[in-house]
N, C-alpha and C positions, 0 to 999 in steps of 0.2 A: 416531304424533304426540305430541309431549311434552306435558306438563301444562302448560308454560308457554304452549306456542305455541296449544292448544286456546281459552284464553280470548281469545288476541289474534285468532284467526280468527272466534270468534263475534262481537266487538264491530267488527270491521274488515272481515270477510268482504264485506259487501255493497258495499262501495267498491273492492274489489279490481279488478273489472273495467275500472272508470274508471280508477284507476291505471296498470293494466297499459296502458292505451290510452295513458295522458297520456305514460307513458315509451316507448312505441313511438312517439307523434309526435315525441319529443323525440329520438329516435335519427335519423330523419331529416333534424328539422331540423340536428342536429350534424353528419351527414354532409355536409351543404351548407355548413356556416359556413368553414371553411379554405379551399374553392374558390371561393365566390360573388365575393368581390370580385377575385379572380385574372381569374376567368373573364370577367365585365364590362369590365374594363380590357383584356384581350386582344380583346375584341369591339368596341372602337373607343369607349369610356366615359371620358372623362377625368376627373381626381380632382374638379375640382368637379363635374362630372354625375355623377360616382359618387354624392356626396352625395345630388343628385336623386334617384338612382334607389333608394337605399336608404330614403330618405325616403318613397317612395311608398306602403310597405306601412303604416306606422303612420299615414300621412294617411288612408289609407281608413278603419283602424280607429278612428281619430277620429270620422268619421263614422258609421261601422256599429255600433258597440259600442253606443253609447245606444240607437238604433233598434232592433237586434237583440236588446237586453238587456230592454228594454220587452217586446218580441214573446214572449220566453221565460217573462215571468212570467204570460202568458195562455194558453199552448200547452204541449203536452207538451216538456219540455227535453230528453230524449234524441231525440226527432225534431230538433229545432235541430241538436244535436251530430251526427247523422249527416249531415244537409244541409251542414253546413259543413266536414265531414272528407271527404266524397266530391268538393266541388268543390275543396277546396284541394288534393286530391291531383292532379287534372288540371292546375291552375296550377302545380303544384311541378316539373313536367316541361316546360310550356309555353316557357321560355326556350329550349329547345334548338330549337323549332321556328319561334319568331318572334324573329331576331336583329337587334340595333341598339338606339341608347339611347332612342329614344322607344318601342318594343315592349317595352324592358325596363320601363322604366315602367308599361305599361300592364298587364304581366303580375304586377308587384308589386303594382300597384292592386287586380286581382281576386284575388291571393291574400291580400291584407289582409283584404277584405272577406269573404272565406270563412273566415279565422280568427275574424273578428269575428261571424260567426253561432256559431261553437263555443265560444268562450271564456267568455263572460258565462253562457251557460247552464251550462256546466261548473262554473264557480265558485258560481254562485248554487245549483246541486245540492247543492253540498258544503255551503254553509251550513246548508241545509234539512235535509238527512241527518246531522246531526249534533247534539246537544244543544250548548248554549253552553259547557257546562265540558270540552267536547273538542274545539271549534273550533279552537283553536290546534295541537293535535296534528294536526287534520285538514290542515291546510294546512301542517304540516310534511311529513308524508306527501306529501303532493301536491306539494311543493318539492323533496323526495328521489326523487319519481317522475320529476321533470322530468331532474335532474340526473344520475338513473342511464342514463337515456337519452342525454344529451348527452356523458356519458363514453365511452359506446360509439360514439355516432355517427361521429364524426371517424375513430376505428379503421375502424369498417366499412367507411365510404367511401372513405379512404385504400387500404386492402386490395383493396376491389372495383375500383377505379380502378388500381392497380398490377396486379392478376392479370389484367384483361382488356386493358390497356395502353391503356384508355378514359379520359380526364379526365372526361368527362360523364357516367360512371356514377353519381355522387353524387346527380344529378337523379333517376336511377330509384329508387336506394336512397330518398331521401326521397319520391317518390310513393307507391312501394309501401308504406312504412311507413303513410303517413297513411292509404291505402285499406284496411291490416289494421285500422287504429285503428278505422276506421269500421265494419266488419264487427264488431268486438268490441261495440262499443257497440249496434249493430242487434242481437247475439245475447244479451247479459247485463246490460245497464243500463236498469232499470226506474225509473220516476218514483218520487218521492218525496212524500208531502203539504206542501205549504207551510206555512209558521210562519204563526200567528195571533197571538192577542195573550197578553200574560202572564198569568202565573195571579196572581188577586188582582187584576186588572180590575176598574172598577167595573161593573155589569150594563147590556147594551144600553139605549141611550137615557139612560142618566144621565150628569152631565159632571161629572167629579172636580173637586172644588176645589183640589187641586194633586197632579200627577203625582210618584209617589216616584222618590228619586234614581237608583234603577237601572233606571227605566223604558227600553225601547228607543225611539229617536227617531221620532217619525210623520211625518216630512217628510223628503222627498229632500234638500231646503235644508236642511242643519243643520252646525253647527260642526265634529263631528267629521268628517263626511265630506268637508268642504270642507280640513280640516287634512291627511287621509289622501292627497286627491289631490295637494295643493302637495307633501308628502313624496314621493308616487310620481312626479311630474313629476323630482323630483332622480334618484330610483334610475334612472329611465329614459335621463337623461344619457350613463350608462356604456354601455348597452347600443346608443345610438344612436351615439356615437364609435366604440366598439370595433367595431361591425359595418363600419365604413368603413373604419379603418385598421389595426386588430390584426395581420391576415396581412400587410400591407404595412410595418408598424413593425418586426415580428419579421424579417421577411426582409431590411430595411434593416439590420439588426443581425447579419446572418448566419446568421439560421436558415433551415432547410429547413422542406418540410410537413410532416415527422416530429414536428419540434419544434412547430411550429404546432398540430398534433393534440394535442401532450402538452400545450400550454397550455392547453387547454380542461378536459382531464383532471385536471391542478391544481387549477382553478379549481372543477371539479364535485366533486371527493371529499370536500371538507369539508362541502358542501352536501348531499349524498348519505347522510352519516355524522350529522351535527350537526342536521339541520333537525328530524328527529321528536323527538330530545331536547329541542331547544330549544322545541318545541311543548308537548310535556308540561311543561316548566319554566315558561312563561309561562301554562298553564292552572293552574298550583298557585299559582304566586309572584307574577304579573303579568307584563306585556310592555313597561310603560313603558321600564325601562331598557335593555332588548334592542332597542330601536328606536331609541333614542337612540345607544348605543355601535354598533349596528352600521350605522346610517347615517353616522355619523363616519367609520367605519372603511373604507366606501368611498369618502368622498371623501378621504381621505388617502391612499389606495392609488393613486386617479389620479394625484396629484401625483408619487407616487415613481416610477410607472412611468416616467416620462419622464426620470427621473435616474439609473436603473440603466445599467450599462456594456455589458451583454451580454443575450444572449437566457435565459441561465441565471437569471440576475437576475429576469428577468420572470416566468419560468416559476414560480421559487420565490415570488415575490410573489401569483402567484396562488393558493397556497393559503392566504394572508393574507386577501385579498379573497373569495374564496369561503367563509371563514368569518365574515367580517363580514355577508355576505348570507346567510349559514346562520342568523344571528342576528337579524337585519333583517326577512327577508322574513315568518316566520310570524307576528311581531308587527303588521306591516302588515295583513296580511289579518286577522288577529283584530280590529285596530280597523275595519276595513271592515266586517267582519260585524256589529261592535257598534254602528255607525254606520247600519244598514241598516233602513229601516222593515220592519215585519212585513209577509211577503206581497210585498215588492219586492226580494228578493235579488238576482236576476238584474239588474234595472233598476240598482240601486246599483253591483254589480261591473260593467256596462257603462259607466257614468258614470265609474267611476274608473279603468278601463282605458283607456277612449279620452282622457280628461285626461293619464292618465299617457304617452300616445304623444306628446303634445306635446312632451315632453322628448327623445323620440325624434327627432322632426323637426327641432327645433331644433338638438339634437348632429350629426345627419346631414347637415344643410345646412350649419353653420356648419365640421363637421369637415374635409368634402373642401376648401373655402377655405383653413382654418386649415393643413391638411396640404400644403396647394401652397406653402405659404412655408417649413413646417419641422413633420414629422411627430409632433414633441413636442408642440406647440401644443395639437392638440386633447386631449390627457390633461390639461393644466392646465385647460382651460376646463370638462373635466367635474370636475375636483376643485371648481372654484367654484360651479357650479351645483348639484352634489349638497349642498355645505356649506352654501349660501346657503336652498335650497328646507326644509332639515330646521330650520334657525333660522326661518323663516317659517312652517312648517307649526306649530311649538311655539308662536309667539306667536298665531296664530288659535286653536288648540286651546285654550291656556291650561289652568286647572286641570281644565277639564273633559275635556281628553285625557288628563290624569295618571287621574282617576277611572275615566275607560271602561277603562283597560288595567288596572286592580285586578283579581284574581281574583274569580268570584263576581259580578263586575258585574251581570249580566244574572238575573231572576227566570226560574224554569222557563217555557218556552214551552209553550201548549198548541196541539193540532193545529187546522187550519183548519177551518171547518165544511162541513160535508157540500157538494158542490158545487164546492170550490175557493176559494170567496170568504172571505177573511180575517174572521176576527169582528172586530168593532167594538172599538178601539183608542184611546188618548187622543188628544187634538185638536192634540197639537202644544205644549202648554205646557212640557213638559220639554226641548225643544229650544232653549229661549231661554236666552241669557246663556252 
């Protein structure tokens, strides 16, 4: 082991099992992505109905994430992760056994609920497992793990389908990967203490006359979280649109499944490479500029996809969009972490994730109808949605959002008091304005 690797492992080693599990989940997710819309349309799903099928998954998350995020703040989070992953493994292969448009909607709903059990617990765990000065890099590594899996998934699913001459094999790849992730969480991920109050808070029972400017919000309903939610809705416009029309659009330009798979690789590569680097940068220099430039880049790429003449241009443009996501995502997750009241990390993550799926639902439903008229129209809608939500989020957050994204915004956080109950915090006056 090198001298450079040793301190890295000492710092991030406890997180590695969760990161490896996340990468494995996304191998399975990536294996399904190129084949999913094609499989659905081959089994009687029209383009408008395809939008409904795709939207069923985020619609279930919209309901499930706030509920399961709240539960995750009061029970062991590894248990929540384990339940969610094992259920998700079952519903990953369910479309092979229950076929038809309405049954696809049902299985997608159940898969979305399973994901909503896992995701808020995992993201809340990351917030509490890392001090504020490392949270940007922590979520950068988290994003890199996801994209590492996404890079491998389409290739593994495609090769497995080709080797077995069985186009349904990617569903089994997805189910096995998610199941293995659950086993890893069960074996290696242990609960961490919930964050409590900031060092320097007033003694219990005392009411502060004025909260310091670097205090963490003490109410879930605060301007920072609202701004993060709105911007996240815009970022999810892209995922909802592309899940419906991406494979169909590329094949309409003459691409085969191998080029469709390559497009996921070129998108994921810069996220894998750059996310940890960007995370370290925003921990040190602040994340406001990264958030704005990254989300603006996502919006611009959405419009450019519809204007390029052949699939190779689309694939190369994926490198640009992947870079934009690599810049924006750690900054957005950092904003949510700093908008989370102490001891409510998973609840805030659940609300954030659920609200973000509104973008996926709107984009998925509209993409099917827009694509029925012209496959390029959903990309223009994605650009408009992502750009307008960025502007609205900045207007909501105003100066407070800029201040929250500066380095050393949070004071050191002390552990929760024994028994898992957060120590007393500010009464919410820091949230106003």
